[in-house]
VEXFINU-636448 format. One line per 4 residues: number of its first residue (from 0); their letters; for each residue z, y, x of N, C-alpha, C. Coordinates in Angstrom, 2 decimals. Layout:
N
NUM	a	Z:Y:X:Z:Y:X:Z:Y:X; ...
//
This chain:
321
0	mtts	8.16:19.81:12.13:6.77:19.68:12.56:6.20:18.39:12.01; 5.08:18.50:11.35:4.35:17.32:10.88:2.87:17.52:11.17; 2.12:16.45:11.13:0.68:16.53:11.35:-0.06:15.83:10.22; -1.33:16.13:10.12:-2.19:15.35:9.22:-2.44:13.98:9.83
4	legk	-3.05:13.11:9.06:-3.37:11.78:9.56:-4.31:11.88:10.77; -5.29:12.79:10.68:-6.23:12.96:11.78:-5.56:13.58:13.01; -4.49:14.33:12.79:-3.79:14.98:13.90:-2.62:14.19:14.44; -2.39:13.01:13.90:-1.24:12.20:14.34:-1.32:11.94:15.84
8	safp	-0.25:12.19:16.54:-0.05:12.09:18.00:-0.26:13.43:18.70; -0.68:14.49:17.96:-0.80:15.81:18.57:0.58:16.35:18.96; 1.60:15.87:18.29:2.99:16.25:18.57:3.78:14.96:18.69; 4.65:14.82:19.70:5.37:13.55:19.88:6.30:13.27:18.71
12	ethp	6.11:12.12:18.08:6.89:11.80:16.88:8.29:11.28:17.21; 8.58:11.17:18.50:9.95:10.85:18.92:10.77:12.13:19.14; 10.14:13.29:19.04:10.84:14.57:19.17:11.81:14.72:18.00; 13.02:15.21:18.24:14.01:15.31:17.16:13.60:16.21:16.00
16	lslg	12.62:17.10:16.22:12.16:17.97:15.14:10.85:17.50:14.52; 10.41:16.30:14.87:9.21:15.74:14.27:9.55:15.04:12.96; 8.75:15.30:11.94:8.93:14.63:10.65:8.09:13.37:10.54; 7.16:13.17:11.50:6.16:12.11:11.37:4.87:12.71:10.85
20	sggr	3.92:11.86:10.50:2.62:12.37:10.08:2.38:12.10:8.60; 1.46:12.85:8.05:1.15:12.72:6.64:-0.22:12.14:6.40; -0.30:11.17:5.52:-1.57:10.61:5.07:-1.41:10.26:3.60; -1.99:9.16:3.18:-1.73:8.70:1.81:-0.29:8.21:1.70
24	sipk	0.15:7.45:2.70:1.55:7.05:2.76:2.22:7.85:3.88; 3.48:8.19:3.69:4.14:9.12:4.61:5.60:8.71:4.83; 6.18:9.12:5.96:7.63:8.96:6.13:8.36:9.89:5.17; 9.55:9.51:4.76:10.30:10.32:3.80:10.61:11.73:4.31
28	pvhh	10.89:11.93:5.63:11.16:13.31:6.08:10.03:14.29:5.77; 8.77:13.84:5.80:7.65:14.73:5.48:7.79:15.24:4.05; 8.00:14.31:3.12:8.16:14.68:1.71:9.39:15.57:1.51; 10.49:15.18:2.12:11.77:15.88:1.97:11.65:17.35:2.35
32	flqr	11.08:17.62:3.51:11.04:19.00:4.00:9.93:19.82:3.33; 8.83:19.20:2.95:7.80:19.95:2.23:8.33:20.44:0.89; 9.12:19.61:0.23:9.66:20.00:-1.07:10.70:21.11:-0.95; 11.44:21.13:0.15:12.57:22.06:0.29:12.25:23.34:1.06
36	cdvi	11.10:23.40:1.69:10.81:24.54:2.55:10.41:25.78:1.73; 10.46:26.95:2.38:10.01:28.20:1.77:8.59:28.55:2.21; 8.29:28.22:3.49:7.01:28.61:4.10:6.35:27.38:4.71; 5.05:27.26:4.52:4.26:26.22:5.19:3.25:26.91:6.08
40	fgig	3.33:26.62:7.38:2.44:27.24:8.37:1.52:26.14:8.91; 0.25:26.23:8.57:-0.73:25.24:9.02:-1.52:25.76:10.19; -1.51:25.04:11.30:-2.23:25.47:12.50:-3.30:24.44:12.84; -4.55:24.89:12.89:-5.64:24.00:13.26:-5.97:22.96:12.20
44	csfa	-5.56:23.20:10.97:-5.83:22.23:9.90:-6.69:22.90:8.83; -7.29:22.09:7.97:-8.18:22.64:6.95:-7.48:22.84:5.61; -6.34:22.17:5.40:-5.68:22.14:4.10:-6.62:21.61:3.02; -7.57:20.76:3.42:-8.48:20.18:2.45:-7.73:19.21:1.54
48	athy	-8.02:19.26:0.26:-7.41:18.34:-0.69:-8.12:16.99:-0.57; -7.37:15.96:-0.25:-7.95:14.63:-0.07:-6.94:13.58:-0.46; -7.43:12.48:-0.94:-6.58:11.34:-1.30:-5.84:10.79:-0.08; -6.36:11.10:1.12:-5.78:10.56:2.36:-4.98:11.62:3.11
52	gvam	-4.54:12.64:2.41:-3.71:13.67:3.00:-2.53:13.98:2.11; -1.66:14.84:2.58:-0.47:15.22:1.81:-0.79:16.44:0.96; -0.52:16.33:-0.33:-0.73:17.47:-1.22:0.32:18.54:-0.94; -0.13:19.77:-0.79:0.80:20.87:-0.56:1.51:21.24:-1.86
56	ppgk	2.84:21.25:-1.86:3.56:21.56:-3.10:3.35:23.02:-3.50; 3.35:23.31:-4.79:3.15:24.70:-5.24:4.39:25.55:-4.98; 4.18:26.86:-5.02:5.30:27.78:-4.94:5.78:28.09:-3.54; 5.00:27.72:-2.52:5.37:27.99:-1.13:4.55:29.15:-0.59
60	vmih	5.10:29.87:0.37:4.31:30.87:1.09:3.44:30.13:2.09; 2.13:30.27:1.95:1.19:29.52:2.78:0.60:30.42:3.86; 0.77:30.04:5.12:0.15:30.73:6.25:-0.87:29.77:6.84; -2.12:30.16:6.86:-3.20:29.28:7.29:-3.84:29.83:8.57
64	atld	-3.65:29.11:9.67:-4.27:29.47:10.94:-5.36:28.46:11.24; -6.59:28.89:11.28:-7.72:27.98:11.47:-8.83:28.70:12.23; -9.65:27.91:12.89:-10.79:28.46:13.61:-11.98:28.71:12.68; -12.03:27.96:11.57:-13.20:27.99:10.69:-12.90:28.78:9.42
68	padv	-13.54:29.92:9.22:-13.30:30.71:8.01:-13.61:29.94:6.72; -14.47:28.91:6.81:-14.82:28.13:5.61:-13.63:27.37:5.06; -12.62:27.15:5.90:-11.42:26.44:5.44:-10.55:27.28:4.53; -10.61:28.59:4.71:-9.65:29.50:4.06:-9.87:29.54:2.55
72	nkdv	-8.80:29.27:1.81:-8.81:29.32:0.35:-9.79:28.33:-0.28; -10.18:27.32:0.48:-11.11:26.33:-0.08:-10.43:25.47:-1.12; -9.27:24.93:-0.77:-8.52:24.09:-1.70:-7.10:24.61:-1.93; -6.52:25.22:-0.91:-5.15:25.73:-1.01:-5.18:27.24:-0.76
76	padh	-4.81:28.06:-1.75:-4.80:29.52:-1.55:-3.79:29.90:-0.47; -4.22:30.80:0.42:-3.37:31.24:1.53:-2.80:32.61:1.24; -1.52:32.79:1.56:-0.90:34.11:1.45:-1.20:34.95:2.68; -1.31:34.29:3.83:-1.60:34.98:5.09:-2.57:34.11:5.87
80	vllg	-3.55:34.74:6.52:-4.59:34.00:7.24:-4.65:34.49:8.69; -4.73:33.55:9.62:-4.92:33.84:11.05:-6.15:33.07:11.50; -7.21:33.80:11.83:-8.45:33.15:12.26:-8.55:33.17:13.78; -8.74:32.00:14.37:-8.91:31.95:15.81:-8.52:30.61:16.40
84	dagl	-8.68:30.49:17.69:-8.30:29.29:18.42:-6.82:28.99:18.24; -6.49:27.71:18.04:-5.10:27.34:17.74:-4.16:27.72:18.88; -4.54:27.42:20.11:-3.67:27.72:21.24:-3.45:29.21:21.41; -4.52:29.98:21.33:-4.40:31.43:21.48:-3.60:32.04:20.33
88	tlea	-3.80:31.50:19.14:-3.06:31.99:17.97:-1.57:31.77:18.14; -1.19:30.57:18.60:0.23:30.27:18.80:0.84:31.17:19.88; 0.10:31.40:20.95:0.60:32.28:22.00:0.83:33.70:21.46; -0.12:34.19:20.68:0.01:35.53:20.11:1.17:35.59:19.12
92	lvea	1.35:34.51:18.35:2.44:34.46:17.37:3.81:34.48:18.07; 3.94:33.71:19.13:5.19:33.67:19.88:5.53:35.06:20.42; 4.52:35.73:20.95:4.72:37.07:21.49:5.14:38.05:20.39; 4.52:37.88:19.20:4.77:38.82:18.11:6.17:38.69:17.53
96	ikdr	6.75:37.49:17.57:8.05:37.31:16.92:9.22:37.26:17.91; 8.93:37.46:19.20:10.01:37.39:20.19:11.17:38.31:19.85; 10.87:39.57:19.52:11.93:40.53:19.28:12.68:40.25:17.98; 12.08:39.49:17.07:12.74:39.18:15.81:13.65:37.96:15.94
100	vgep	13.19:36.98:16.70:13.94:35.73:16.83:15.07:35.87:17.84; 14.80:36.57:18.93:15.80:36.73:19.97:15.99:35.46:20.77; 17.22:35.06:20.99:17.52:33.87:21.77:17.09:32.61:21.02; 16.77:31.55:21.74:16.44:30.28:21.07:17.53:29.85:20.10
104	rreq	17.14:29.41:18.93:18.10:29.08:17.88:18.51:27.61:18.00; 19.28:27.33:19.04:19.62:25.93:19.34:20.51:25.32:18.25; 21.44:26.11:17.72:22.32:25.56:16.68:21.54:25.20:15.43; 20.59:26.07:15.05:19.77:25.79:13.87:18.88:24.58:14.12
108	aakt	18.33:24.50:15.33:17.48:23.36:15.67:18.27:22.06:15.62; 19.49:22.08:16.14:20.32:20.89:16.13:20.68:20.47:14.71; 20.97:21.45:13.87:21.29:21.16:12.46:20.09:20.53:11.76; 18.91:21.10:11.99:17.69:20.56:11.38:17.40:19.16:11.89
112	arei	17.60:18.95:13.18:17.37:17.62:13.77:18.30:16.59:13.14; 19.53:16.96:12.88:20.47:16.03:12.23:20.02:15.69:10.82; 19.50:16.69:10.11:19.01:16.43:8.75:17.81:15.50:8.78; 16.89:15.74:9.71:15.73:14.86:9.85:16.17:13.43:10.14
116	aavr	17.10:13.29:11.08:17.57:11.95:11.46:18.23:11.25:10.28; 18.98:11.99:9.48:19.66:11.39:8.34:18.67:10.91:7.29; 17.67:11.75:6.99:16.66:11.36:5.99:15.84:10.19:6.49; 15.46:10.24:7.76:14.68:9.14:8.33:15.51:7.84:8.34
120	gewl	16.79:7.95:8.69:17.64:6.77:8.72:17.78:6.14:7.34; 17.94:6.96:6.32:18.04:6.47:4.95:16.76:5.77:4.52; 15.62:6.38:4.88:14.31:5.80:4.54:14.09:4.47:5.26; 14.39:4.43:6.55:14.21:3.19:7.31:15.13:2.08:6.78
124	eqwm	16.33:2.44:6.37:17.25:1.45:5.83:16.66:0.79:4.58; 15.98:1.59:3.77:15.35:1.05:2.56:14.20:0.09:2.90; 13.51:0.38:4.02:12.36:-0.42:4.40:12.70:-1.57:5.36; 13.89:-1.58:5.90:14.24:-2.57:6.91:14.07:-4.02:6.43
128	pklt	14.35:-4.34:5.15:14.10:-5.72:4.72:12.66:-6.17:4.92; 11.71:-5.26:4.76:10.31:-5.62:5.00:9.96:-5.56:6.48; 10.51:-4.57:7.18:10.19:-4.39:8.60:10.75:-5.52:9.46; 11.78:-6.19:8.99:12.40:-7.27:9.77:12.38:-8.60:9.02
132	sdev	11.54:-8.70:8.01:11.51:-9.88:7.15:11.16:-11.16:7.91; 11.84:-12.25:7.57:11.53:-13.58:8.10:10.72:-14.41:7.11; 10.23:-13.75:6.08:9.50:-14.48:5.04:8.15:-14.99:5.56; 7.68:-16.05:4.91:6.36:-16.62:5.16:5.66:-16.72:3.80
136	plsp	4.41:-16.26:3.67:3.59:-15.58:4.68:4.28:-14.33:5.23; 3.83:-13.91:6.40:4.46:-12.81:7.12:4.35:-11.50:6.36; 5.38:-10.69:6.48:5.27:-9.32:6.01:4.42:-8.54:7.00; 3.38:-7.84:6.54:2.60:-7.01:7.47:3.45:-5.95:8.14
140	yrvi	4.51:-5.51:7.44:5.40:-4.52:8.03:6.20:-5.12:9.19; 6.53:-6.40:9.12:7.21:-7.07:10.24:6.28:-7.11:11.44; 5.01:-7.40:11.22:4.04:-7.45:12.31:3.95:-6.08:12.98; 3.84:-5.02:12.18:3.73:-3.66:12.72:5.00:-3.25:13.46
144	wdll	6.15:-3.57:12.90:7.45:-3.23:13.51:7.60:-3.94:14.85; 7.26:-5.22:14.89:7.36:-5.97:16.14:6.35:-5.46:17.17; 5.16:-5.09:16.72:4.16:-4.53:17.63:4.68:-3.23:18.25; 5.26:-2.36:17.41:5.79:-1.07:17.87:6.86:-1.27:18.93
148	htvd	7.67:-2.30:18.77:8.81:-2.51:19.66:8.53:-3.52:20.77; 7.27:-3.92:20.91:6.91:-4.87:21.98:6.01:-4.23:23.03; 5.04:-3.42:22.60:4.11:-2.80:23.54:4.73:-1.54:24.13; 4.13:-1.06:25.21:4.50:0.22:25.80:3.78:1.32:25.02
152	vsnt	4.48:1.90:24.04:3.84:2.86:23.14:3.28:4.05:23.90; 3.97:4.48:24.96:3.53:5.65:25.71:2.21:5.39:26.44; 1.86:4.11:26.61:0.61:3.77:27.30:-0.34:3.03:26.37; -0.21:3.30:25.08:-1.03:2.62:24.06:-1.81:3.63:23.24
156	iith	-3.07:3.29:22.97:-3.88:4.03:21.99:-4.13:3.07:20.83; -3.80:3.51:19.63:-3.91:2.61:18.48:-4.66:3.30:17.35; -5.37:2.50:16.57:-6.02:3.00:15.37:-5.85:1.98:14.25; -5.74:2.47:13.05:-5.68:1.60:11.88:-7.10:1.34:11.37
160	dags	-7.21:0.62:10.28:-8.46:0.56:9.54:-8.21:1.15:8.16; -9.25:1.25:7.35:-9.10:1.79:6.01:-8.29:0.83:5.14; -7.71:1.36:4.07:-6.98:0.52:3.14:-5.56:0.24:3.58; -5.10:-0.99:3.33:-3.72:-1.36:3.60:-3.28:-1.12:5.04
164	prdq	-4.08:-1.50:6.06:-3.62:-1.26:7.44:-3.29:0.20:7.72; -4.08:1.11:7.18:-3.83:2.54:7.37:-2.49:2.93:6.74; -2.29:2.52:5.49:-1.12:2.96:4.75:0.15:2.23:5.17; 0.01:1.10:5.85:1.17:0.37:6.35:1.55:0.82:7.75
168	lspf	0.56:1.13:8.58:0.82:1.47:9.97:1.26:2.92:10.16; 0.56:3.86:9.53:0.72:5.27:9.89:2.13:5.83:9.67; 2.88:5.45:8.62:4.21:6.04:8.48:5.22:5.54:9.51; 5.04:4.29:9.97:6.08:3.66:10.79:5.79:3.70:12.29
172	wqaq	4.53:3.89:12.66:4.19:3.96:14.08:4.55:5.35:14.60; 5.40:5.40:15.62:5.80:6.68:16.20:4.98:6.95:17.46; 3.96:7.79:17.32:3.11:8.14:18.46:3.89:9.03:19.43; 3.68:8.80:20.71:4.43:9.54:21.73:3.55:10.48:22.55
176	apls	2.32:10.10:22.82:1.46:10.86:23.73:0.27:11.44:22.98; -0.25:12.59:23.41:-1.43:13.17:22.76:-2.62:12.22:22.78; -3.36:12.22:21.68:-4.58:11.40:21.55:-4.29:9.90:21.65; -3.08:9.49:21.29:-2.73:8.07:21.37:-2.83:7.38:20.02
180	yigw	-3.10:8.14:18.98:-3.29:7.55:17.64:-4.57:8.13:17.06; -5.50:7.27:16.70:-6.76:7.72:16.11:-6.66:7.51:14.60; -6.33:8.60:13.90:-6.15:8.51:12.46:-7.42:8.88:11.71; -7.72:8.14:10.66:-8.94:8.42:9.88:-8.78:7.80:8.49
184	gktt	-9.74:8.08:7.65:-9.71:7.57:6.29:-10.95:8.06:5.58; -10.76:8.72:4.46:-11.85:9.36:3.73:-12.99:8.40:3.49; -14.23:8.74:3.89:-15.38:7.94:3.47:-15.87:6.97:4.53; -15.18:6.87:5.65:-15.63:5.97:6.71:-15.50:4.52:6.27
188	qlgy	-16.47:3.68:6.65:-16.51:2.32:6.12:-15.44:1.44:6.74; -15.11:0.37:6.06:-14.21:-0.64:6.58:-14.74:-1.19:7.90; -13.82:-1.46:8.83:-14.20:-2.02:10.12:-14.49:-1.00:11.19; -14.38:0.28:10.85:-14.69:1.36:11.79:-13.73:1.37:12.97
192	glgl	-12.50:0.90:12.76:-11.49:0.93:13.81:-11.84:0.09:15.03; -12.62:-0.97:14.84:-13.01:-1.81:15.97:-13.78:-1.00:17.01; -14.77:-0.24:16.57:-15.54:0.58:17.49:-14.71:1.67:18.12; -13.76:2.23:17.34:-12.88:3.26:17.90:-12.04:2.70:19.04
196	amga	-11.53:1.49:18.86:-10.70:0.88:19.91:-11.52:0.60:21.16; -12.74:0.13:20.97:-13.59:-0.13:22.14:-13.93:1.17:22.86; -14.24:2.21:22.09:-14.52:3.50:22.71:-13.34:4.06:23.46; -12.15:3.89:22.87:-10.93:4.36:23.54:-10.70:3.63:24.84
200	klea	-10.96:2.32:24.85:-10.75:1.52:26.06:-11.72:1.94:27.16; -12.94:2.27:26.81:-13.90:2.74:27.81:-13.48:4.08:28.40; -12.88:4.92:27.56:-12.43:6.24:28.01:-11.13:6.15:28.80; -10.25:5.21:28.41:-8.94:5.08:29.04:-8.70:3.62:29.42
204	pgkl	-9.37:3.12:30.45:-9.29:1.69:30.79:-7.89:1.23:31.18; -7.03:2.14:31.60:-5.69:1.75:32.00:-4.70:1.63:30.85; -5.13:1.96:29.64:-4.23:1.91:28.48:-4.50:0.67:27.63; -3.48:0.25:26.92:-3.65:-0.80:25.92:-4.26:-0.16:24.69
208	cvnv	-5.41:-0.65:24.27:-6.12:-0.06:23.12:-6.15:-1.09:21.99; -5.63:-0.69:20.84:-5.37:-1.61:19.74:-6.05:-1.13:18.46; -6.69:-2.05:17.75:-7.11:-1.74:16.38:-6.41:-2.70:15.44; -5.88:-2.14:14.34:-5.19:-2.92:13.32:-6.08:-2.92:12.08
212	wgda	-6.47:-4.13:11.64:-7.40:-4.21:10.51:-7.05:-5.38:9.61; -7.76:-5.47:8.48:-7.55:-6.56:7.53:-8.76:-7.44:7.41; -8.67:-8.44:6.54:-9.77:-9.40:6.44:-11.01:-8.79:5.79; -10.85:-7.76:4.94:-12.04:-7.08:4.42:-12.75:-6.31:5.52
216	aigf	-11.97:-5.67:6.39:-12.58:-4.89:7.49:-13.31:-5.79:8.47; -12.72:-6.92:8.84:-13.41:-7.80:9.78:-14.65:-8.41:9.13; -14.65:-8.48:7.79:-15.84:-8.94:7.10:-17.01:-7.98:7.24; -16.70:-6.70:7.48:-17.76:-5.70:7.66:-18.31:-5.71:9.09
220	tgmd	-17.42:-5.71:10.08:-17.88:-5.48:11.46:-17.38:-6.54:12.43; -16.87:-7.66:11.93:-16.26:-8.65:12.80:-17.16:-9.19:13.90; -18.44:-9.33:13.60:-19.34:-9.87:14.63:-19.50:-8.93:15.81; -19.15:-7.65:15.61:-19.22:-6.71:16.72:-18.12:-6.95:17.75
224	feta	-17.17:-7.85:17.43:-16.19:-8.23:18.44:-16.87:-8.90:19.63; -18.04:-9.46:19.37:-18.84:-10.05:20.47:-19.21:-8.99:21.49; -19.36:-7.73:21.04:-19.67:-6.65:21.98:-18.54:-6.48:22.98; -17.31:-6.55:22.50:-16.16:-6.41:23.39:-16.15:-7.53:24.43
228	vrer	-16.51:-8.74:24.00:-16.55:-9.87:24.94:-17.68:-9.71:25.94; -18.88:-9.42:25.43:-20.06:-9.34:26.30:-19.95:-8.20:27.30; -19.42:-7.06:26.85:-19.33:-5.89:27.72:-17.98:-5.81:28.45; -17.14:-6.85:28.28:-15.85:-6.93:28.97:-15.00:-5.67:28.69
232	ipil	-14.78:-5.46:27.40:-13.95:-4.35:26.93:-12.67:-4.97:26.37; -11.61:-5.07:27.17:-10.43:-5.85:26.78:-9.48:-5.13:25.83; -9.86:-5.05:24.58:-9.00:-4.46:23.56:-8.08:-5.53:22.98; -7.04:-5.08:22.27:-6.20:-5.98:21.48:-6.48:-5.70:20.01
236	svll	-6.96:-6.71:19.30:-7.29:-6.57:17.90:-6.23:-7.30:17.07; -5.55:-6.57:16.20:-4.48:-7.12:15.38:-4.99:-7.23:13.95; -5.16:-8.45:13.50:-5.74:-8.71:12.18:-4.66:-9.16:11.21; -4.55:-8.48:10.09:-3.62:-8.84:9.03:-4.42:-9.57:7.95
240	nnss	-4.32:-10.88:7.93:-5.11:-11.71:7.02:-4.25:-12.14:5.85; -4.48:-11.52:4.69:-3.74:-11.89:3.48:-4.64:-12.55:2.44; -5.85:-12.93:2.87:-6.81:-13.62:1.99:-7.17:-12.80:0.75; -7.09:-11.48:0.88:-7.33:-10.64:-0.29:-7.56:-9.20:0.12
244	maie	-8.25:-8.45:-0.74:-8.22:-6.99:-0.65:-7.03:-6.53:-1.50; -5.83:-6.72:-0.94:-4.60:-6.58:-1.73:-4.41:-5.19:-2.31; -4.86:-4.17:-1.57:-4.67:-2.79:-2.04:-5.42:-2.54:-3.35; -6.44:-3.39:-3.62:-7.24:-3.24:-4.83:-6.68:-4.04:-6.01
248	lpvm	-5.71:-4.90:-5.78:-5.19:-5.76:-6.86:-4.71:-4.97:-8.08; -3.96:-3.86:-7.89:-3.49:-3.14:-9.08:-4.60:-2.48:-9.88; -5.75:-2.20:-9.25:-6.82:-1.48:-9.96:-7.99:-2.39:-10.32; -7.93:-3.66:-9.93:-9.01:-4.60:-10.26:-8.46:-5.89:-10.89
252	pvat	-7.56:-5.78:-11.86:-6.97:-7.01:-12.42:-7.99:-7.89:-13.16; -8.90:-7.28:-13.91:-9.86:-8.06:-14.69:-10.88:-8.71:-13.76; -11.40:-7.93:-12.80:-12.38:-8.49:-11.86:-11.77:-9.61:-11.02; -10.47:-9.46:-10.70:-9.80:-10.50:-9.93:-9.62:-11.76:-10.77
256	qkyr	-9.19:-11.58:-12.01:-8.94:-12.73:-12.87:-10.25:-13.46:-13.22; -11.29:-12.70:-13.55:-12.54:-13.32:-14.01:-13.40:-13.83:-12.86; -13.49:-13.02:-11.79:-14.48:-13.32:-10.76:-13.90:-13.48:-9.36; -12.56:-13.37:-9.25:-11.90:-13.44:-7.94:-12.54:-12.44:-6.96
260	stdi	-12.81:-11.23:-7.46:-13.54:-10.24:-6.67:-12.76:-9.73:-5.47; -11.43:-9.87:-5.50:-10.63:-9.39:-4.38:-10.34:-10.49:-3.35; -10.79:-11.71:-3.61:-10.57:-12.82:-2.67:-11.52:-12.69:-1.49; -10.97:-12.75:-0.30:-11.80:-12.70:0.91:-10.97:-13.21:2.07
264	sghy	-11.53:-14.13:2.85:-10.76:-14.64:3.97:-11.64:-15.48:4.88; -11.00:-16.07:5.89:-11.68:-16.92:6.85:-10.72:-17.29:7.95; -11.19:-18.05:8.92:-10.37:-18.40:10.09:-10.90:-17.54:11.24; -10.35:-16.34:11.37:-10.92:-15.35:12.27:-10.52:-15.57:13.73
268	aala	-9.40:-16.23:13.96:-9.06:-16.57:15.35:-10.09:-17.54:15.91; -10.51:-18.50:15.08:-11.53:-19.45:15.52:-12.85:-18.73:15.80; -13.17:-17.73:14.97:-14.39:-16.95:15.19:-14.32:-16.21:16.52; -13.19:-15.55:16.79:-13.04:-14.81:18.04:-13.12:-15.73:19.25
272	qalg	-12.52:-16.91:19.14:-12.59:-17.88:20.23:-14.03:-18.32:20.46; -14.77:-18.53:19.38:-16.17:-18.94:19.50:-17.01:-17.87:20.18; -16.59:-16.61:20.00:-17.33:-15.51:20.63:-16.92:-15.31:22.09; -15.87:-16.02:22.54:-15.45:-15.94:23.95:-14.21:-15.12:24.20
276	ayae	-13.51:-14.72:23.13:-12.28:-13.94:23.28:-11.06:-14.85:23.32; -9.92:-14.27:23.70:-8.65:-14.96:23.55:-8.17:-14.69:22.12; -7.71:-15.73:21.44:-7.29:-15.54:20.06:-6.19:-16.53:19.70; -5.31:-16.08:18.80:-4.27:-16.93:18.24:-4.17:-16.66:16.75
280	rvsd	-3.79:-17.69:16.00:-3.46:-17.55:14.58:-1.96:-17.73:14.44; -1.28:-16.73:13.89:0.18:-16.72:13.86:0.67:-16.69:12.43; 1.53:-17.65:12.09:2.11:-17.70:10.74:3.63:-17.76:10.76; 4.23:-17.95:11.92:5.68:-18.06:12.08:6.23:-16.71:12.55
284	pgei	7.18:-16.12:11.82:7.71:-14.82:12.24:8.30:-14.82:13.64; 8.84:-15.95:14.07:9.40:-16.03:15.41:8.36:-16.01:16.51; 7.09:-16.18:16.15:6.00:-16.21:17.13:5.27:-14.88:17.24; 5.66:-13.90:16.42:4.94:-12.62:16.44:5.03:-11.96:17.81
288	vpai	6.25:-11.76:18.30:6.45:-11.08:19.59:5.87:-11.88:20.75; 6.15:-13.20:20.87:5.54:-13.97:21.97:4.01:-13.91:21.96; 3.41:-13.95:20.76:1.95:-13.89:20.67:1.43:-12.53:21.14; 2.13:-11.46:20.76:1.73:-10.12:21.21:1.79:-10.03:22.72
292	rrav	2.85:-10.55:23.31:3.00:-10.50:24.77:1.90:-11.29:25.47; 1.57:-12.46:24.93:0.49:-13.26:25.54:-0.85:-12.53:25.44; -1.10:-11.93:24.29:-2.37:-11.23:24.09:-2.49:-10.00:24.99; -1.39:-9.25:25.13:-1.41:-8.08:26.02:-1.71:-8.51:27.45
296	rktq	-1.11:-9.62:27.89:-1.39:-10.11:29.25:-2.86:-10.45:29.41; -3.46:-11.03:28.37:-4.88:-11.37:28.44:-5.73:-10.11:28.57; -5.38:-9.06:27.85:-6.15:-7.81:27.98:-6.00:-7.23:29.37; -4.81:-7.38:29.94:-4.59:-6.88:31.31:-5.40:-7.67:32.33
300	egtp	-5.72:-8.91:31.99:-6.57:-9.74:32.85:-8.05:-9.49:32.61; -8.37:-8.66:31.61:-9.77:-8.29:31.36:-10.43:-9.01:30.21; -9.64:-9.72:29.37:-10.21:-10.48:28.26:-9.83:-9.85:26.93; -10.78:-9.56:26.05:-10.44:-9.07:24.72:-9.62:-10.12:23.98
304	alle	-8.68:-9.67:23.16:-7.80:-10.59:22.45:-7.73:-10.23:20.97; -7.69:-11.27:20.13:-7.53:-11.08:18.70:-6.35:-11.92:18.23; -5.40:-11.28:17.56:-4.27:-11.97:16.96:-4.43:-11.93:15.44; -4.53:-13.08:14.84:-4.69:-13.18:13.39:-3.34:-13.57:12.78
308	fita	-2.74:-12.64:12.07:-1.44:-12.87:11.44:-1.65:-13.19:9.96; -1.12:-14.31:9.51:-1.26:-14.71:8.11:-0.16:-14.02:7.32; -0.56:-13.03:6.53:0.42:-12.14:5.89:0.40:-12.25:4.37; 1.46:-11.73:3.77:1.58:-11.68:2.32:0.67:-10.60:1.75
312	qeie	0.40:-10.70:0.46:-0.42:-9.71:-0.23:0.48:-8.53:-0.62; 0.80:-7.74:0.36:1.73:-6.62:0.19:1.03:-5.43:-0.45; 1.61:-4.90:-1.53:1.01:-3.74:-2.20:2.00:-2.58:-2.33; 3.14:-2.67:-1.64:4.11:-1.58:-1.66:3.90:-0.69:-0.44
316	fslf	3.83:0.62:-0.66:3.60:1.57:0.40:4.64:2.70:0.32; 4.78:3.44:1.39:5.74:4.54:1.44:5.11:5.77:0.79; 5.14:5.80:-0.53:4.51:6.87:-1.31:5.58:7.71:-2.01; 5.30:9.01:-2.15:6.24:9.90:-2.82:5.44:10.81:-3.74
320	k	5.92:10.97:-4.95:5.24:11.83:-5.92:5.99:13.14:-6.09
//
């Protein structure tokens, strides 16, 4: 079971049969099983071809279950089509295959779960040097890994921002509860995650609501953090400040060299403090977890918090061709 970036958290990613979610960057199990499978069954998805989604490999039997007929054969040709509500379609499908499947296939499920765990373990082992790095400037992956293992994930709603934060967070964050991850990309502007986190907090005041963004994103909508302070919306804002639009470095070498077009930065913790929020600037890897804990306590007390982590210009992502 895998989901699109927009559907991330629809299925618990801690489930032994979860592959994780697919976006521009993906966990290795998603790639592994898509390449090896015979049939791809899409439920409630559009199969739209997008730079921020997983390309469907050729040569598979495609079953497309969707509510919108406009989705069918738009980008990915379907061998079989099921039009209707996702829940009703799944119920009808279960009923239709009962006599064929018979008893629950626990042995097959266990075998598949072991394969998923093995592929995921191999992938995580490759990434562990970055996820646990003590380097300075900080690895953004270390910040994300420590955040994942410090907060109560089951009681957290999190969203990334466009660019590096999206591609760094989405493969490694394991969503547990429905609607706990707000995934997006495509044409939405930088800084959109701030408003999403505030909206989530208003809808679910008892949950920790987090937006993860970069210095380009805060350059677009950073002053709207004042809204969180003024309206007493206690979100946790995690800022990865690498003094650059690092994701653009490989495609803007001339503009960077001639005009420093990818350079962008500031002292954003000081800005948040000036707006009335709780804020810290963190550059020591040993302070990542203590800072997260202090900020979470501040949100529980009703104060919006911003943690500015001084990170490296990381351009490696979990990509598979």
